[in-house]
Structures are given as structure tokens and as C-alpha cells.
N, C-alpha and C positions, 0 to 999 in steps of 0.2 A: 504494500500500500504506500502510495506516495502522498505526501502532504504538500499541499500548495499553500504558499503564504498569501494571505489576502492583502490587497493593497489598503493603505490607511484611508479612512473615510474622507479626510481632508484633501487627499490627493486625487480623488475621483473627479472627473471633469463635470459631472452633473452636480455634485456637492459644492464644488467651487462656484459654479454658475448660480446655484440657489442662494448661496451665501452672499454673493455680490448683489443679487436682485433684492434681498432683504435689507442690506445695508443702504442701497440706493433708495428703497421705499421709505425707510426710516428718515433718511436725510430730507427727502421731499416732504414728508409729513411734518417734520419739525419746522422746516422752512415755510411750509404753507400755513401752519399755525401762527408763526411770527408775523407773516404778511397779513393774516386775517385780523390779528390783534392791532396791528398798526392801522389798518383800514378802519376798524371800529373806533379807535382813538381819534382818528382824523374826522370821522363823521360826528363824534360827540363834540369835538372842538368847534366844528362848523355849526352845529345846532345850538351851541351855547349851553350844553349840558354840564352842570357843575358836580355831577355825581362822582367824577373821578378826583376832584379836589376835596381835601378834607378841611372842614372848618369846625372850630370848637366854639360853642356858645355857653356862656356862664350866666346862670340866673343870679341876680342880685336882689336881696330883699331889704326893705327899709321899713321899720316900724313907726307908724304915725300914732302917737299917743293921744291925739285929740279925741276926747270923750270916751276913752277906753281905759280899762284898768291896766296896771303894770303886770306883765305876765310873770315876773319874778317875785311877786308878793304872794304869800300864802293865802289860799282861799279860806282856810279855817281861822276864825278869829280866836284869840286867847280866851275870850269870855265863853266861847262854845266848848272849850276843852275843860275849863275849871268849873266846879271843883273836881279834883280827883279823889279817889277813895282814900288815899293816904292823907289827904288834907282834912278829912272829916272825922269827927268823934260823935258817937251815938250817945246822947245824954239822957233821953227820956223816951219811953214808949207807953202810949195809952192803947192797950190791947183790947179789942172787941172779940170775944170768943166766936162770934158768928163770922168774923173776918171781913165785915163790910165797912166798918167805920174805924179801923185801927189807924192811929196817927203816931208817927215817930218824929222826934225833934233831933236834928243834927246841927253841930256847930262846926264852922270852918275855922281851923286852927290858925290859918294865915291871916284872914281878914276879920275874924271874930264875928262873921255873919251867921245868922241862925236860919235854918230851913225847917219848915214843917211839911212833912211828906206823907202821902197816902199811897196805896198800891196804884201803880200806873203813872205816878209823878216822874218827870224827867229832870235830872240835874246834869247839865253838861252832856256827856256821852253815856250817862248811866240812867237806867230806868228802874224804879222800885218794882220788884216782882212779888215779894212776899214780906209780910210783917208778922213776926212771931213774938211771944212774950219777952224774949231777951235778945232777939236777932232780927236784923233787917237784911234781906237778900236783894242784890242789885244785878241787873243784866247789863253788861258792858258791850257796846257795839263798837268794834274797832276793825277797820280794813275789811269790812264785809263779813266778819265773823263775830259771833256772840258768845260770851262766856259769863258765868255767874260767880259773883263774889259776895261774901257775907260780912257784915259788920255787927259786932256784939257789944252790949253795954259793958264798959270797963275793959274792953279788949286792948291789950298793949302789944299784941304779936305783930301788928302791921307796922312795917318800917315807915317811919315818918321823917320827912326832911325838915330841919328847923327853919 
């Protein structure tokens, strides 16, 4: 058996011709795309199209305070916040066993002001929920959440600021 050596693929005349045709087609394709882009650019320039040019626009805002509130001033007045639970001392409770007419007397330690409250009375952000013989329970509404705190007669466990 005799073995014949095959010629290399690159040396076959048809392979060489096919490769030359592919290279020529790629060159023409790239050159054609470049000419097409140049023609599109020329048409855009003639039509006055500014899409090819980049522009940056910056918005500038100026605040006119005429008749408006200052946006940097808090909407919550300090009188709406006070009194806080730590400012109050429960001094007296007139308790009604039926629960309809109970009254509690609270004293603000900072301003020495006195408050007479019933169930449903609002003090600042606090609302009286329940009055018992020795305890008043408040609901505190803060940031969309409600929690309950109690204040008892003679209670000294609440931290008070002088």
C-alpha cells in the first residue's frame, strides 16, 4: 500500500481563490459602510439636523419666597410637641368607677402649667386613652406609629430632664 501525501489546504488553487474572494468582499463591505456613513452625515448636515451634535442643558432653579413659607423651617411647631410625658407629673385623679367622668390633673414641671384631662383629651402628640384609680395611660402618635405609655401618681421611674 502506498501512501500519498495530501497537499496542504492553503496551497490548493480553489482554496487560495476562495480566500482572496472573501478578503476582497470584506474590504468592499467595510469601505461601503464608511461611504454610507459619510453620505448620511452629509445629508444630516444639509438638512440642519443637530442630532449628531451633543448639547448639555442644565436646569437652574431659583426660589421666590414671596408669600411662601421657608422650606427649611420645620412644619411642627414646638407648642405641638410639648408637653412630653417626661415633662408631666400626675398629681390628682378623680376616678369614676363607671369610667365616664374620670378626671386627672397633670402638672408640667417646666412651665408649672396645670392640665385637667379626661379620656380622649389630646396634649401635644399624646392622647389620654384610659384613666384608672392611680394610673393614666396615654397613646403617643409618632412617625405614623402609636405606642402606649402610663403615668402613675408618685411615679419617679420616668427620666426627667431638669
